[in-house]
C-alpha positions in Angstrom: 17.9 14.1 -12.0 18.2 10.8 -10.4 19.7 8.1 -12.6 16.6 5.5 -13.6 13.6 8.1 -13.6 11.6 8.4 -16.2 10.4 12.1 -16.6 7.3 13.3 -17.9 7.7 14.8 -21.3 8.4 18.4 -20.9 5.6 20.5 -22.9 3.4 18.0 -20.2 5.4 19.0 -17.5 5.3 22.9 -18.3 1.6 22.5 -19.0 0.7 21.2 -15.8 2.9 23.8 -13.5 0.9 26.5 -15.5 -2.3 25.2 -14.5 -1.4 25.0 -11.1 -1.9 20.8 -10.9 1.9 20.8 -9.8 2.9 23.8 -7.4 6.7 23.9 -7.3 6.5 23.2 -3.9 7.8 20.4 -1.6 6.2 17.8 0.7 7.8 19.5 4.0 7.1 22.7 2.4 3.6 22.0 2.3 3.6 20.7 5.6 5.4 23.9 7.0 2.5 26.6 5.4 -0.3 24.4 7.4 1.7 24.5 10.8 1.5 28.7 9.5 -2.0 28.5 8.8 -3.5 26.0 11.4 -0.9 26.4 14.4 -3.1 24.9 17.0 -4.3 22.3 15.3 -2.9 18.3 16.4 -1.9 16.7 13.6 -0.9 13.0 15.1 -2.2 11.5 18.1 -0.3 8.2 19.2 -1.6 7.1 22.3 -1.4 9.5 24.9 0.8 11.9 22.7 -0.6 14.6 21.0 1.5 16.8 18.3 0.5 20.0 17.1 1.6 21.0 13.6 4.6 23.8 14.9 5.5 20.8 17.0 5.8 18.3 14.2 7.5 20.9 12.1 10.4 21.2 14.9 10.7 17.2 15.1 11.0 16.6 11.1 13.7 19.1 11.2 15.8 17.9 14.3 15.6 14.7 12.8 16.4 15.6 9.6 20.1 17.4 10.8 20.7 14.5 12.8 19.9 11.8 9.7 22.4 14.5 7.7 25.0 14.6 11.1 24.7 10.4 10.5 25.8 10.4 6.8 22.3 10.4 5.3 21.9 12.8 2.1 20.4 14.0 -1.3 19.2 10.9 -3.5 20.0 8.2 -0.9 18.0 5.4 -1.1 16.7 4.5 2.8 14.4 1.0 3.0 12.2 1.9 5.5 10.3 -0.5 7.4 8.6 1.0 10.5 5.2 0.2 12.3 2.2 2.6 12.3 3.6 5.5 14.9 4.2 9.0 15.4 8.0 7.7 14.9 6.9 6.6 11.3 5.9 10.1 10.4 8.4 12.0 11.9 11.0 9.3 9.8 9.3 9.9 7.1 8.9 13.3 6.4 12.5 14.0 7.7 14.1 11.8 5.1 11.9 13.4 2.6 12.9 16.7 4.0 16.7 16.3 3.6 16.3 15.0 -0.1 16.9 11.1 0.7 14.4 8.8 -0.7 12.5 6.3 1.6 11.7 3.4 0.0 8.5 1.9 1.2 8.8 -2.0 2.8 5.9 -3.3 4.7 5.9 -4.7 8.1 5.4 -8.3 6.5 8.4 -8.1 4.5 11.5 -10.8 5.1 14.9 -11.3 4.1 14.1 -11.9 0.4 12.3 -8.8 0.1 14.2 -6.4 1.8 17.7 -7.7 0.5 15.6 -6.9 -3.1 14.7 -3.6 -2.0 18.0 -2.3 -1.0 19.9 -4.0 -3.9 17.9 -2.4 -6.6 17.2 1.1 -4.9 21.1 0.6 -4.2 20.2 1.9 -0.5 22.6 2.5 1.5 20.0 2.6 5.0 17.4 0.8 6.6 15.3 1.3 9.1 13.6 -1.5 11.2 11.8 -1.8 14.3 13.2 -4.0 16.9 11.4 -7.4 17.7 7.8 -7.3 16.6 5.6 -10.6 17.6 8.8 -12.7 18.0 10.2 -11.9 15.0 14.0 -10.0 15.0 14.1 -7.1 12.6 17.5 -6.6 13.7 18.7 -9.8 13.0 17.0 -9.6 9.8 18.5 -6.3 8.8 22.2 -7.8 9.5 21.4 -10.7 7.5 20.7 -8.0 4.3 23.3 -6.5 5.2 26.0 -9.2 4.4 23.9 -9.7 1.1 24.0 -5.8 0.2 27.4 -3.8 -0.3 25.5 -0.8 -0.4 23.9 -0.8 2.6 25.7 0.8 5.5 23.7 2.1 8.3 20.6 0.3 10.1 18.6 2.6 12.2 16.4 0.5 15.0 13.1 1.8 16.6 14.1 -0.2 19.5 17.2 -1.5 21.0 19.8 -1.5 18.5 22.5 -4.8 17.8 25.9 -3.7 18.0 27.0 -1.5 15.0 23.4 -0.3 14.6 21.9 2.8 15.5 18.8 3.7 17.7 16.5 5.7 16.2 13.9 7.0 18.7 16.9 9.1 20.5 17.3 10.9 17.1 13.8 12.2 17.1 13.0 12.6 20.6 16.5 13.9 22.4 16.4 17.5 22.5 20.2 18.4 22.5 22.7 20.8 24.0 21.5 23.9 22.8 22.5 26.2 21.9 26.0 24.0 20.1 23.9 21.5 18.7 21.2 24.0 17.6 24.0 25.8 15.5 25.0 22.3 14.1 21.1 21.1 13.8 20.8 24.7 11.6 23.9 24.5 9.4 22.9 21.1 8.2 19.5 21.9 7.5 20.9 25.0 5.7 23.1 22.9 3.3 20.0 21.0 2.1 18.5 21.8 -1.2 15.3 19.9 -2.5 13.3 20.4 -5.5 9.6 19.7 -6.3 10.5 17.8 -9.4 12.8 15.4 -7.6 11.9 11.7 -6.4 10.3 12.2 -2.9 9.7 8.8 -2.2 9.8 5.3 -3.8 6.5 3.4 -3.3 6.2 -0.7 -3.8 4.6 -1.7 -7.1 2.1 -5.1 -6.5 4.6 -7.5 -7.8 2.8 -9.2 -10.5 5.6 -10.7 -12.0 8.4 -11.9 -9.4 9.3 -9.3 -6.7 7.9 -5.8 -6.8 9.5 -3.0 -8.5 9.8 0.3 -7.6 7.5 3.5 -8.6 9.6 6.8 -8.0 7.1 9.4 -6.9 8.1 13.1 -7.2 6.9 16.0 -4.5 4.9 17.7 -7.2 2.9 14.6 -8.6 2.6 13.1 -5.2 1.1 16.2 -3.5 -1.3 16.2 -6.5 -2.4 12.7 -5.7 -3.0 13.8 -1.9 -4.8 17.1 -2.5 -7.1 15.6 -5.8 -8.1 12.7 -3.3 -8.6 14.7 -0.3 -10.9 17.2 -2.0 -13.1 14.3 -3.4 -13.0 12.7 0.0 -14.4 16.2 1.4 -11.3 16.5 3.7 -10.9 20.2 5.5 -9.6 21.1 8.9 -11.9 18.9 10.9 -11.1 16.1 9.5 -9.7 13.4 12.2 -8.4 10.4 9.8 -7.7 7.0 11.9 -4.6 5.2 10.6 -5.3 1.2 10.7 -3.7 0.3 7.7 -0.2 0.3 7.4 1.0 3.9 6.7 3.6 2.9 4.0 0.6 1.7 1.7 -0.4 4.5 -1.2 -3.3 4.6 -0.1 -2.7 5.1 3.8 -0.2 7.7 3.0 -1.7 9.7 0.7 -4.6 8.6 -1.4 -5.3 10.7 0.5 -4.4 9.5 3.7 -2.0 11.3 5.7 -0.9 13.9 3.4 -4.1 14.8 2.1 -5.3 15.6 6.0 -1.7 17.6 6.6 -2.7 19.4 3.6 -6.0 20.3 5.1 -4.8 21.3 8.9 -6.4 17.7 9.5 -5.6 15.5 12.1 -4.1 11.7 11.9 -4.6 9.6 14.8 -2.7 6.3 14.4 -4.1 2.7 15.6 -2.7 0.4 17.5 -4.6 -2.2 16.4 -7.4 -3.3 13.7 -9.9 -4.7 15.6 -13.2 -3.4 16.1 -13.0 -2.9 19.8 -10.0 -0.9 19.2 -11.1 1.0 16.5 -14.7 1.8 18.0 -12.9 2.9 21.3 -10.7 5.4 19.2 -13.9 7.0 16.8 -15.4 7.3 20.1 -12.3 8.7 22.1 -11.4 11.1 19.2 -14.2 11.9 17.2 -12.9 10.2 14.0 -14.3 11.4 10.7 -13.0 9.1 8.1 -11.0 5.7 8.2 -9.5 4.3 5.2 -9.8 0.5 5.6 -10.4 -2.7 3.5 -12.9 -5.6 2.7 -11.7 -7.8 5.6 -11.6 -5.0 8.0 -14.9 -3.9 7.2 -16.4 -7.4 7.2 -15.0 -7.8 10.8 -16.6 -4.4 12.2 -20.2 -5.2 10.2 -20.3 -8.3 12.2 -18.7 -6.9 15.8 -21.1 -5.6 18.6 -21.1 -2.2 19.5 -20.2 -1.6 22.7 -22.3 0.3 25.6 -22.0 3.7 25.3 -20.1 4.3 22.0 -20.6 6.9 20.3 -19.7 6.7 16.3 -21.8 9.8 15.7 -18.5 11.9 14.2 -17.9 8.9 11.6 -18.7 10.5 8.0 -17.0 8.2 5.8 -15.6 5.0 6.0 -13.1 4.3 2.9 -12.4 1.3 0.8 -9.5 0.3 -1.2 -7.1 -2.7 -2.4 -10.2 -5.0 -3.3 -13.5 -4.4 -4.8 -16.4 -3.9 -1.9 -19.3 -5.6 -2.5 -22.5 -3.6 -3.3 -24.1 -4.9 -0.2 -21.3 -4.3 2.0 -21.3 -1.0 1.1 -25.0 -0.8 1.9 -24.7 -2.5 5.2 -21.5 0.0 6.0 -24.5 2.9 5.6 -26.9 1.2 7.5 -24.9 0.1 10.5 -22.8 3.0 10.5 -24.7 6.2 9.4 -22.0 6.9 7.3 -21.1 7.2 3.6 -19.0 4.3 2.1 -16.5 5.3 -0.6 -15.0 2.9 -2.6 -11.1 4.2 -3.9 -9.6 2.2 -6.8 -6.3 2.8 -8.1 -2.4 2.2 -8.2 0.7 3.0 -6.6 1.7 4.2 -10.1 -0.8 6.5 -10.5 -4.4 7.0 -11.3 -7.0 6.8 -8.6 -10.3 6.8 -8.7 -13.2 7.7 -6.3 -16.7 7.4 -5.9 -18.1 10.9 -4.9 -19.6 11.4 -1.7 -22.8 12.8 -3.1 -23.1 10.5 -6.1 -26.8 8.5 -6.1 -26.8 4.8 -5.3 -25.8 3.3 -8.5 -23.0 4.9 -8.7 -21.9 5.1 -4.9 -22.6 1.5 -4.4 -22.1 -0.3 -7.8 -19.1 1.4 -9.4 -15.4 1.6 -8.6 -15.1 5.5 -8.9 -14.0 8.5 -11.5 -10.5 9.8 -11.7 -9.7 12.1 -9.0 -8.0 15.0 -11.8 -9.8 16.3 -14.6 -6.2 15.9 -16.2 -6.6 12.1 -15.8 -6.5 10.3 -19.5 -8.2 7.0 -19.3 -9.1 4.6 -21.7 -10.3 1.0 -22.0 -8.8 -1.3 -24.5 -9.0 -5.0 -26.0 -6.0 -7.6 -26.4 -5.2 -5.6 -29.8 -5.0 -2.0 -27.9 -8.0 -1.0 -29.8 -10.5 1.4 -27.5 -13.5 -0.4 -26.8 -17.1 1.2 -26.6 -18.8 2.5 -23.1 -20.0 -0.1 -21.2 -17.6 -3.0 -23.3 -14.5 -4.8 -20.9 -11.3 -4.2 -21.7 -7.8 -3.2 -20.1 -7.5 -0.1 -18.3 -4.9 2.4 -19.3 -4.2 5.8 -17.7 -1.8 8.3 -18.4 -1.6 12.1 -16.5 -0.2 14.3 -14.0 0.8 11.8 -11.1 0.9 8.5 -13.2 4.5 7.8 -13.5 6.1 7.1 -16.9 8.6 4.7 -15.7 9.4 2.0 -12.5 13.0 3.1 -11.5 16.0 1.8 -13.3 13.4 -1.1 -14.9 13.8 -0.4 -18.8 12.6 -4.0 -19.6 9.2 -3.8 -17.1 8.7 -0.3 -18.8 9.0 -1.4 -22.1 5.9 -4.5 -20.8 4.0 -1.7 -18.8 3.4 1.6 -20.7 2.7 2.1 -24.2 4.6 4.2 -26.6 3.0 7.2 -26.0 3.4 7.2 -22.2 -0.4 5.5 -21.0 0.3 2.9 -17.9 -1.4 -0.2 -18.2 -3.1 -1.0 -15.3 -3.5 -5.1 -15.8 -7.7 -4.5 -14.8 -10.3 -5.4 -16.7 -13.0 -2.5 -16.0 -16.2 -1.5 -18.0 -16.3 2.5 -18.8 -19.2 4.5 -18.8 -18.4 8.4 -18.9 -15.4 8.5 -16.3 -17.0 6.3 -14.0 -15.1 2.7 -14.3 -16.2 -0.9 -12.5 -13.9 -3.5 -12.2 -14.1 -7.1 -13.3 -10.8 -8.7 -13.0 -7.3 -8.5 -13.9 -4.9 -9.5 -16.5 -1.9 -10.0 -14.4 -1.0 -13.2 -12.6 -1.6 -12.3 -8.8 -4.1 -13.3 -5.9 -5.7 -10.4 -4.4 -5.6 -11.2 -0.5 -7.7 -8.4 0.8 -5.2 -5.7 -1.1 -2.4 -7.6 -0.6 -0.9 -8.3 -4.1 0.7 -11.7 -3.9 3.2 -12.5 -6.9 2.3 -16.0 -8.3 5.4 -16.2 -10.1 7.3 -15.1 -7.4 5.8 -17.8 -5.0 5.8 -20.8 -7.5 9.9 -20.4 -8.0 10.3 -20.9 -4.8 7.6 -24.0 -4.3 10.0 -25.4 -7.3 12.9 -25.3 -4.8 11.0 -28.0 -2.1 12.7 -31.5 -2.9 9.1 -33.1 -3.8 7.7 -30.9 -5.9 7.6 -31.9 -9.6 5.2 -28.9 -11.3 3.5 -26.2 -9.0 1.3 -23.6 -9.8 -0.1 -20.9 -7.4 -3.7 -19.4 -8.5 -6.5 -17.5 -6.5 -9.3 -19.1 -5.1 -12.4 -17.1 -3.8 -12.7 -16.3 -0.1 -15.5 -14.6 1.3 -13.7 -12.5 3.8 -10.6 -11.8 2.1 -11.9 -11.7 -1.8 -9.0 -13.8 -2.7 -6.6 -16.5 -1.1 -3.4 -18.5 -2.5 -4.1 -21.8 -3.7 -1.1 -24.3 -4.6 -1.4 -27.1 -7.0 1.8 -29.0 -7.1 2.7 -32.3 -8.9 5.2 -34.5 -6.7 8.1 -36.2 -7.7 7.5 -40.2 -8.0 7.9 -41.4 -4.7 7.3 -38.7 -2.7 4.4 -36.8 -1.1 3.7 -33.3 0.3 1.3 -31.6 2.8 0.3 -27.9 3.3 1.9 -27.6 6.3 4.7 -29.0 5.4 4.8 -26.6 2.2 3.9 -23.6 4.3 7.2 -24.3 6.8 9.3 -24.7 3.6 8.0 -21.6 2.2 8.4 -20.0 5.6 12.2 -20.8 5.8 12.9 -18.6 2.5 12.2 -15.9 4.4 8.9 -14.1 2.8 6.2 -12.3 4.2 3.2 -14.5 5.6 0.8 -12.9 3.1 2.1 -14.9 0.7 1.8 -17.9 1.8 -0.3 -20.5 -0.1 -3.6 -21.4 2.3 -4.7 -24.3 0.3 -2.7 -27.3 -1.2 -4.1 -29.3 -3.9 -1.8 -32.5 -5.1 -2.7 -33.4 -8.2 -1.2 -35.8 -11.0 -0.7 -33.2 -13.8 -1.6 -29.8 -14.6 -3.4 -28.3 -17.5 -1.1 -27.0 -20.0 -1.7 -25.8 -23.9 -0.3 -27.3 -26.3 3.0 -24.9 -26.1 3.2 -26.1 -22.2 1.8 -23.1 -20.8 0.1 -24.0 -17.3 -3.7 -23.3 -17.7 -4.4 -21.4 -14.3 -8.0 -20.4 -15.4 -8.9 -24.1 -15.5 -6.9 -24.3 -12.6 -8.9 -21.1 -10.8 -12.1 -22.8 -11.9 -11.4 -26.1 -10.5 -10.7 -24.9 -7.1 -13.6 -22.5 -7.4 -16.3 -25.5 -8.2 -14.5 -27.7 -5.1 -15.3 -24.6 -2.7 -18.5 -24.6 -3.6 -19.1 -28.4 -3.6 -17.6 -28.4 -0.1 -19.8 -25.4 1.0 -23.0 -27.1 -0.1 -22.2 -30.3 1.3 -21.7 -28.4 5.0 -25.1 -27.2 4.0 -26.7 -30.2 3.4 -25.0 -31.8 6.7 -26.3 -28.9 8.6 -29.8 -29.4 7.5 -29.7 -32.6 8.4 -28.7 -32.2 11.5 -31.5 -29.8 12.1 -33.8 -32.2 10.8 -36.5 -33.1 14.0 -36.3 -37.1 14.5 -39.2 -39.0 13.1 
């Protein structure tokens, strides 16, 4: 068993195996079974490349063998930061195939975050793109390697720097058969992976400081994907458009890529998120489902439909990350003649989904119900007592795909889990039967269109600025992203600070761009409690009121501008 991993209680694990919830097979065994059932089905479409299931299995096996030959092996942690592509799919599966553990970094992460993941996971390798939009991930990886002694190998999807390895040839180059074939067969023959092993590590939302690592086993993650796929109506005719990052739990297995693969469906990789690209891909590939998020949905609803573009294949548009307003769900249904499906959950486990045949009061108003009958949920007050249905409280969850602990984080685990194994979701909800409706959260973070920003992390960096005396980061309402980050700062005497200066300073700290504050309020003092705790609720209310006043002023100015001259 991996050191630092918290297993489920033996009696619960035995029950879930007996009930068939845990099937006792690995993710790549699932993929091989799908290839045997659907040998002619296309698994992945990436640009002009169409890869059927048997070819996908062959690509995965070839890369898996070459990774073993390159020195990777069982339980080695590998930080993976690759863009959506066939290479992402093959690489993630190949790591899982040999029992190595991909740690799923996101494309916006920079040196500070990547070094944290490498150090905390004890990663021996990382996988990065080359230069993307002017940013050199290779140089970043070299800087991380200088800071992290465990990191010995960097694979680059592009032209590597000296001492780094090119990933693409390992995936695509056919090799010299039969000599190479025999060597690869020998490398794979030595691989032993069990369904109870950790398959991958996801990232927590990072509600306090940098993200924690979430270990997911083959057994529980396959259940996660299968249960979500069932509720989403996936089958062998499903064509899923991967627009959001595949490194997210949502797009990876809720139901995402693994949900489609389990059914024999197809995954189409989108090179961009704009409406024109998405509409064209739906038309060209007869896409049936798109996992999306509030900002994307808002943009697609506002975009014109190109002449001759047929979206009639589209059955479902899913929303995850942040709650989609009921009015937008109605507009989705009317505009695209498809079913909106809300997906609310956590990378730590519990996934709730609305059902495709739900009545409107559930489909349009709620955040869904758990996807598995074995999911246990309860809503509690601040003292941990269950509240009656319809009353607000914190959502707690326990079940066969909800973890029992973060990786190697005993102190965080004491905070995040109850003594009887329930995970504290941190969200305030109202429960009616098995359906929940989200109303906010307890934790101190900003939910920017599904990307979670740790206020504490950004505040710690803001304090490094020479002009900052006190700082607080809070969520401010935004009509597109739901929330954006607003920084409140008390400057040191004789100093001043502008937003552009603060943003430039934070960029130099090598953090993800989505974490940057998008408004700065310089104030004389921050409101505090008697014990000196910053009263962030007052700050959130203050910026919300100020934004409302500004909006009213703009409306008044616009109305005056429309008045006819007297």
